[in-house]
Residue, then its C-alpha position, 0 to 999 in steps of 0.5 A: m499500499r501507498h502512504i504519503i506523508f505530508g510534512g514527512d521531513g519533519f520532526v515526527g515524520r522521519h520517524l514514521a517513514p522508515r517504520l511504514l518502509a519497514d512493514g513493507h509499505e511504498v512511502i512518499v515524503a511530501d515536504i518543503v524541505k529535504s534532509d540528508l536522511a537515510h531512507y531517502g532514495e529513488r529505488d526500491g526499498k527507499v522513501r521518495f521525496v516529492a517538494c511540496d509547500v502545502t500553502d500551495a494549493d496546485a503544488v499539494q495536487a501535483v503530488g498525486i494522490k490516487a484513491d487507495d492511498m494512505v494520506y498523513n498530515l504532519s505539516a505545521k508551524m509550531l510555537s517556535p520561533l516566537q511571533v508578536r501578536a500582529k503576525r501570529h494569525d498570518f503566521f500559523f494559519p496558512v500551513n495549520y489550517h489552509g494547507t489542511v483544507h488543500i491536502i483534504e481537498a486534493m483527496a476528495r478529488a482523487d476519491a482518497s479516504k484515509l486521514v491521519h492528521f496532528t493537531t494539538d492539546m492545545i485545542y483545550g486551553h485551560t484546564v477544567t477537569m483532570p485528567m483532560t480526556e478527549e471530551h474536555p472543552v476546547a477553548p484555545l488561548g491563541e492563534y496556534g490552538l485556533s488554527k488546529l482546532k479549525t482543522e478538527e472543524l474541518a475533518e468533522q465536515w469531511r466525515k460527513e462526506g465519507m472521509q475516515i480522518s483520525l485525529f491527533r493531540p499530542r502534549l509537546i513533542i520531545g526527544p533527539g533532533r528538536l529543540g524549539i522552546l527547549e534550546k533557552l532552558f538548555k542554555l541557562i543550565d549550560w551556563n549554570l544560571p538560575v532556571p526559573m519556573i512559573g509556580s511552585g514546580k509541584n505541577p506534573y508536566q507531560f511530555i510525549s516523545v517523538f518515537d511514540c507518536a510516530e507509533a500512534a499514527r501507524a497504530a491508527f492505520k492498523a486499526g483501520v483509521p478511526n473516526e476519532a480523536y485521541n490524546l498523546g501524552s507520556l504515562n506518569p509525567p513527573p513534577v516540574r521540579k523533579l523534570l528539571g532537576d533530573l536534567i540539571a543533575h545529569a548535565g553537571s550544572k550549577s543551576l538553582l530551580i527558582p520558584t516564582p509567584g506564576w500570577a506574577v510572572k504570568r501578568t509580566l509576561d502578558l505585558f511583555d507580549l502586549m509591548n511586542m516583546p514576547i518572551m515566551d507565547p501565551e499559549q505555553y505560559l499561561i497553563a504552565d503552572e496547571e496540571c495539564v495531564l492528558d488521558v490517554s487510555k482512549g489510545e490504548r483501548e481503540l489502537g492498542w498504542i501505550p507510549q513507551y518512552r518516560d518524559e525524563d529520559m526524553l528531556i535527557a536525550a534532547y539536551s544531550e544531542y544539544h550538547a553534542k552538537k554544540t561541542g562537536a561531540a557524538h553522544g547521548a542520542v536516544h534512538a527507537p527501533a524501526e519496528 
């Protein structure tokens, strides 16, 4: 069977593609960037790359989706690099929403009906009930979460036209290969500087590993692409204080964790944001001291998917790769097998 992964050169896609290839499938990655990845090639047993900007409807159409194809949409604009308030809508919506429109419309023209689509847990906004199930109220706190929520509404419309669309709502995806907002944290630790926490640090902070995300997409395909939404998060997330403390100890850093009054920090960050000098995106800091823990049991019940990687290990793996690249060393990365 042929699998087409839009955004497949990105963080999750570069782990999903080789897994599908190992399963014996034909795999095409459609992306705006092509990295130097071992699984790319034109011969049999390799992943074929097609240049594609999802904001260009003609480029998406040119990928050549066929009726029996299995399609994945992993293309996205993320919360890094930081954007000022006035530019956030135009930064997120062209890729996150309109790109999804272009993919689904190209699928419809080809009579393709099966899509796995990644959104975000940030559609939920503030924590209302704990743990957060897929039935949690949705109230995104900014343009990123809103752009993803609009794609879920789009998916619901196309399901009524006969499409099968599995939706995944991941927490912050972590592992070797991506820094994003973590780079600031890692620099503080390397420089032995204090690491401020928003709040006391007693609340749990949940990530989801990139390897588990790739496996979830594969599990949805194997389960027949249910018309459902699934949370993606780790099991037993540790408190922020322990998560960061373990990382500081691993790094051999002299950094100290500094608890702060959450409300005061949030108001200060709000002020910087209003002045178009953002230090952190509001969608991140407004919930930083809340217990934002996703219930992921639905994925286990319906897809047989169980997260395998601990937040502590993935944070250390991300730091180790960051440090290795900075120093020119080669150590520390955690790799998952294709199967």
